[in-house]
C-alpha positions as CSV (number, residue, x, y, z in Angstrom):
1,M,100.6,113.4,105.4
2,T,98.5,115.6,103.2
3,S,100.2,114.3,100.0
4,Q,98.3,111.0,100.1
5,P,96.5,110.0,96.9
6,S,93.3,109.5,98.9
7,L,93.4,113.3,99.7
8,R,94.7,114.5,96.3
9,S,93.4,112.6,93.4
10,S,90.8,110.1,94.5
11,S,87.2,110.4,93.2
12,G,85.9,110.1,96.8
13,T,84.2,106.7,96.2
14,I,86.7,104.9,98.5
15,W,85.7,107.2,101.3
16,I,82.1,106.3,100.8
17,I,82.9,102.5,100.7
18,V,85.1,102.6,103.8
19,A,82.6,104.8,105.7
20,S,79.7,102.4,104.7
21,L,81.7,99.4,106.1
22,F,82.5,101.3,109.2
23,A,78.9,102.4,109.7
24,A,77.7,98.8,109.2
25,M,80.2,97.5,111.8
26,S,79.4,100.2,114.3
27,L,75.7,99.8,113.9
28,V,75.7,96.1,114.8
29,P,76.4,96.6,118.5
30,L,74.3,99.7,118.6
31,V,71.3,98.0,117.2
32,G,71.9,95.2,119.7
33,I,71.9,97.7,122.6
34,I,68.7,99.3,121.2
35,A,67.0,95.9,120.9
36,N,68.0,94.9,124.4
37,G,66.5,98.1,125.9
38,G,67.6,99.5,129.2
39,A,69.2,102.7,130.1
40,A,71.8,102.8,127.3
41,A,69.2,102.3,124.5
42,S,68.5,106.0,124.1
43,V,72.2,106.8,123.8
44,A,72.7,104.0,121.3
45,L,69.7,105.2,119.3
46,V,71.1,108.8,119.1
47,T,74.6,107.4,118.3
48,A,73.2,105.2,115.5
49,T,71.2,108.1,114.1
50,L,74.2,110.3,114.0
51,V,76.4,107.7,112.3
52,V,73.8,107.2,109.6
53,C,73.4,111.0,109.2
54,A,77.2,111.3,108.8
55,L,77.1,108.6,106.1
56,I,74.3,110.4,104.3
57,A,76.2,113.7,104.6
58,M,79.2,112.0,103.0
59,V,77.2,110.8,100.1
60,V,75.7,114.3,99.6
61,L,79.2,115.9,99.8
62,R,80.5,113.3,97.3
63,F,77.9,114.4,94.7
64,T,77.6,118.1,95.4
65,L,81.2,119.3,95.7
66,R,83.7,119.5,92.8
67,D,86.5,117.0,92.3
68,G,89.7,117.8,94.1
69,P,91.2,118.1,97.5
70,P,88.5,120.2,99.2
71,R,85.9,117.5,98.5
72,L,88.3,114.8,99.7
73,R,89.2,116.7,102.9
74,A,85.5,117.2,103.6
75,L,84.8,113.5,103.2
76,A,87.8,112.6,105.4
77,G,86.5,115.1,108.0
78,C,83.0,113.6,107.9
79,F,84.5,110.1,108.3
80,L,86.6,111.2,111.3
81,G,83.5,112.8,112.8
82,M,81.5,109.6,112.3
83,A,84.3,107.5,114.0
84,L,84.4,109.9,116.9
85,V,80.7,109.9,117.4
86,A,80.6,106.1,117.2
87,L,83.4,105.8,119.7
88,L,82.0,108.3,122.2
89,G,78.5,106.8,121.9
90,M,79.8,103.2,122.6
91,V,81.9,104.4,125.5
92,V,78.9,106.2,127.1
93,C,76.7,103.1,126.5
94,V,79.3,100.9,128.2
95,M,79.6,103.4,131.1
96,I,75.9,103.4,131.6
97,V,75.7,99.7,131.7
98,W,78.7,99.2,134.0
99,V,77.8,101.9,136.6
100,P,75.3,99.7,138.4
101,L,77.8,96.9,138.5
102,T,80.5,98.9,140.2
103,S,78.3,100.7,142.8
C-alpha cells in the first residue's frame, strides 16, 4: 500500500486538488446547517472551520516541506484528518437534529 505513486513520486498537487474538492463538497451541507440556525449550527461552524484550516495546513505543508515521501505522507495524513473531522461533525449535527424527533 505504501508503494503507490501518490505517496512516492507525486509533487503533492493532486492532494491539494482532491482535498479542495472534498472541502467544497463537505462545506455545502455545513453552510446550509449554519444558515438554517438551530442547535447544530455551532457544531457545523466548528466543523467547517476545522475543514478549512486543514486545507490551509495542506497548502502550507505543500510549499514548506521538501519533495518526497515525507511531504506526501503529511499531506495524506492531513487529508485523512480533514475527512475524519468532516464525518464526525456531520454525524454530530445529524444526531443533534434527530434527538428531539426520537424523544
